C-alpha positions in Angstrom: 19.1 20.9 -34.3 18.9 22.4 -30.8 20.1 20.3 -27.9 16.5 20.2 -26.4 15.2 18.9 -29.7 18.0 16.3 -29.9 17.2 15.2 -26.3 13.4 14.9 -27.1 14.2 12.9 -30.3 16.4 10.6 -28.3 13.8 10.1 -25.6 11.1 9.4 -28.2 13.2 6.7 -29.8 13.8 5.1 -26.4 10.1 5.1 -25.6 9.0 4.0 -29.0 7.3 0.6 -29.5 8.5 -1.4 -31.3 12.2 -0.7 -30.9 13.6 1.7 -33.5 15.8 0.3 -36.3 18.0 3.3 -36.8 21.1 1.9 -35.2 22.4 -0.9 -33.0 23.4 1.6 -30.4 19.8 3.0 -30.1 18.4 -0.5 -29.8 20.8 -1.1 -26.9 19.6 2.0 -25.1 16.0 1.0 -25.9 16.5 -2.4 -24.3 18.6 -1.1 -21.3 15.9 1.5 -20.4 13.2 -1.2 -20.2 15.5 -3.6 -18.4 16.3 -1.1 -15.7 12.6 -0.4 -15.1 11.8 -4.1 -15.1 14.7 -4.7 -12.6 13.2 -2.1 -10.2 9.8 -3.7 -10.5 11.2 -7.2 -9.7 12.9 -5.8 -6.6 9.7 -4.2 -5.3 7.3 -6.9 -6.3 9.2 -10.0 -5.2 6.1 -11.9 -3.8 4.0 -11.1 -6.9 6.9 -12.5 -8.9 6.9 -15.6 -6.8 3.1 -16.0 -7.1 2.8 -15.4 -10.9 6.0 -17.2 -11.9 8.8 -15.9 -14.2 6.9 -16.0 -17.5 3.7 -14.3 -16.4 5.4 -11.8 -14.1 7.9 -10.7 -16.8 5.1 -10.4 -19.4 3.0 -8.2 -17.1 6.0 -6.1 -16.2 6.8 -5.6 -19.9 3.2 -4.5 -20.5 3.3 -2.1 -17.6 6.6 -0.6 -18.6 5.3 0.1 -22.1 2.2 1.9 -20.7 3.9 3.7 -17.8 7.3 5.3 -18.7 9.2 6.6 -15.8 8.5 10.3 -15.0 10.9 10.8 -12.1 14.7 11.1 -11.9 14.7 8.3 -9.3 13.3 4.7 -9.6 12.5 4.5 -5.9 8.8 5.1 -6.5 8.5 3.6 -9.9 5.7 1.1 -10.4 3.4 2.2 -7.6 0.4 1.8 -9.9 1.2 -1.8 -10.6 -1.5 -3.1 -8.2 -4.2 -1.1 -10.1 -2.8 -2.3 -13.4 -2.9 -5.9 -12.3 -6.5 -5.4 -10.9 -7.6 -4.6 -14.5 -5.6 -7.4 -16.0 -6.8 -10.1 -13.6 -10.3 -8.9 -12.5 -11.3 -12.4 -11.4 -8.1 -12.9 -9.2 -8.1 -10.1 -6.7 -5.3 -11.7 -4.7 -2.8 -10.7 -7.4 -3.5 -7.0 -7.1 -3.7 -7.3 -3.4 -0.3 -9.0 -3.2 1.1 -6.2 -5.4 -0.3 -3.5 -3.2 1.1 -5.2 -0.1 4.6 -5.5 -1.7 4.5 -1.8 -2.6 3.0 -0.6 0.7 5.6 -2.4 2.8 8.4 -0.7 0.8 6.8 2.7 1.1 6.2 2.3 4.8 9.9 1.4 5.4 10.9 4.6 3.6 8.5 6.8 5.6 9.7 9.0 8.4 9.9 7.6 11.9 7.5 8.7 14.6 7.5 8.5 18.4 4.8 6.2 19.7 2.0 7.4 22.0 2.3 6.4 25.6 -1.1 5.0 26.7 -0.8 7.0 29.9 -1.5 10.1 27.8 -5.1 9.0 27.4 -5.7 9.4 31.2 -5.0 13.1 30.7 -7.8 13.5 28.2 -10.6 15.6 29.8 -13.0 15.9 26.8 -13.1 12.9 24.4 -15.5 14.8 22.1 -12.5 16.8 20.8 -9.9 14.1 20.6 -8.4 13.2 17.2 -5.8 10.5 17.0 -2.6 11.1 15.0 -2.0 7.9 13.2 1.4 6.5 12.2 2.8 8.5 9.3 3.9 5.3 7.6 0.3 4.0 7.6 -1.2 2.7 4.3 -4.5 0.9 4.2 -6.9 -0.6 1.7 -9.9 -2.9 1.5 -9.2 -6.5 0.5 -11.3 -9.4 -0.8 -8.9 -12.3 -0.4 -6.4 -13.9 2.0 -3.5 -12.2 0.2 -1.7 -11.4 3.5 -1.5 -15.2 4.3 -0.3 -15.8 0.8 2.4 -13.1 1.2 3.7 -14.5 4.4 4.1 -18.0 3.0 5.7 -16.7 -0.2 8.1 -14.5 1.7 9.3 -17.6 3.7 9.5 -19.8 0.6 6.7 -21.9 2.0 3.9 -23.4 0.0 1.1 -20.8 0.1 -2.4 -21.8 1.3 -5.4 -22.1 -0.9 -6.7 -18.8 -2.2 -9.8 -17.7 -0.3 -12.3 -15.0 -1.2 -14.5 -13.2 1.4 -18.0 -12.1 1.0 -17.5 -9.3 3.5 -14.7 -6.9 2.8 -11.8 -6.9 5.2 -9.1 -4.2 5.6 -5.3 -4.4 5.4 -3.1 -2.0 7.2 0.7 -1.5 6.7 2.9 0.7 8.9 6.3 0.9 10.4 7.6 0.7 14.0 11.2 0.2 15.2 12.6 0.5 11.7 10.5 -2.4 10.5 7.5 -2.5 8.2 4.6 -4.6 9.4 1.0 -5.4 8.4 -2.2 -6.8 9.8 -5.6 -7.8 8.5 -8.6 -6.0 10.1 -12.2 -7.1 10.2 -14.8 -4.9 8.6 -15.8 -2.9 11.8 -12.3 -2.2 13.0 -11.3 -1.3 9.4 -14.2 1.1 9.1 -13.1 2.9 12.3 -9.5 3.1 11.2 -10.6 4.6 7.9 -12.7 7.2 9.7 -9.7 8.2 11.9 -7.3 8.3 9.0 -9.7 10.7 7.3 -9.4 13.0 10.3 -12.6 12.3 12.0 -12.7 12.7 15.8 -12.6 9.5 17.8 -15.9 10.0 19.6 -17.7 10.9 16.3 -16.2 7.9 14.5 -17.3 5.5 17.3 -20.8 6.9 17.3 -21.1 6.4 13.5 -19.8 2.9 13.7 -22.2 1.9 16.5 -25.1 3.6 14.7 -24.3 1.6 11.6 -24.2 -1.6 13.6 -27.2 -1.3 16.0 -27.4 -5.1 16.5 -23.9 -5.3 18.1 -22.6 -3.8 21.3 -19.1 -2.6 20.2 -18.2 -0.6 23.3 -15.9 -3.2 24.8 -14.5 -4.1 21.4 -13.6 -0.5 20.6 -11.7 -0.3 23.9 -9.8 -3.5 23.0 -9.0 -2.1 19.5 -7.7 1.1 21.0 -5.4 -0.8 23.3 -4.1 -2.9 20.5 -3.5 0.2 18.3 -1.4 1.7 21.0 0.6 -1.5 21.5 1.2 -1.9 17.8 2.2 1.7 17.2 -0.7 2.6 14.9 -1.3 5.7 17.0 1.5 8.2 17.4 -0.2 11.2 19.0 -3.2 13.1 20.2 -4.8 16.2 18.8 -7.2 17.8 21.2 -7.6 21.0 19.3 -11.3 21.8 19.1 -12.5 22.5 15.5 -15.3 24.8 14.4 -17.9 23.8 11.8 
């Protein structure tokens, strides 16, 4: 048998469910492979583990590992689809998937490249706001949320009793990014999150603001947008300006 065929056969026996019965040695490899993946998951999803408890968390991790074998040489990124997996497993408990997403996003943000922050004074040099696009923090991750998962995460990370789970009728946003070598996160109300999504998609600042105000004609958001912009600069969400005019 060729080496490649031997390797494929070995891999097939490791991934097989249930464990093969050919030898005790193969069963050891079969278990060790899953234990290593489960260990990586436990390290990444510490707050999900705390929320679900040992039995449920380990059961979900085992199910995930069986359906999602590792496809990379490193385990650094393994398990990034766990939030989506949990969303399907617990459709009536969105806080579980949102906790998982936050666990993973914080880890990814910490590993992202560093970026210099934008000095607010640079905005005074802008002559044509119609062409301005903001460069957002390269570590930024964002998603819509339906629960108070961020509050749960904070309590769990401090070994405190988490608050009661709350579900919101209006979708909020959750942003994760990195500044000064530390990951951080914040919940955004619907309007602010809609604007961040537009900017993250590459839309110009003026056009994104016009769209937001057109979609909310009953609210004067001019002052609020200015306050958000100041907060984004202070928090390090904005790292640069792109004033290159684009053509349609």
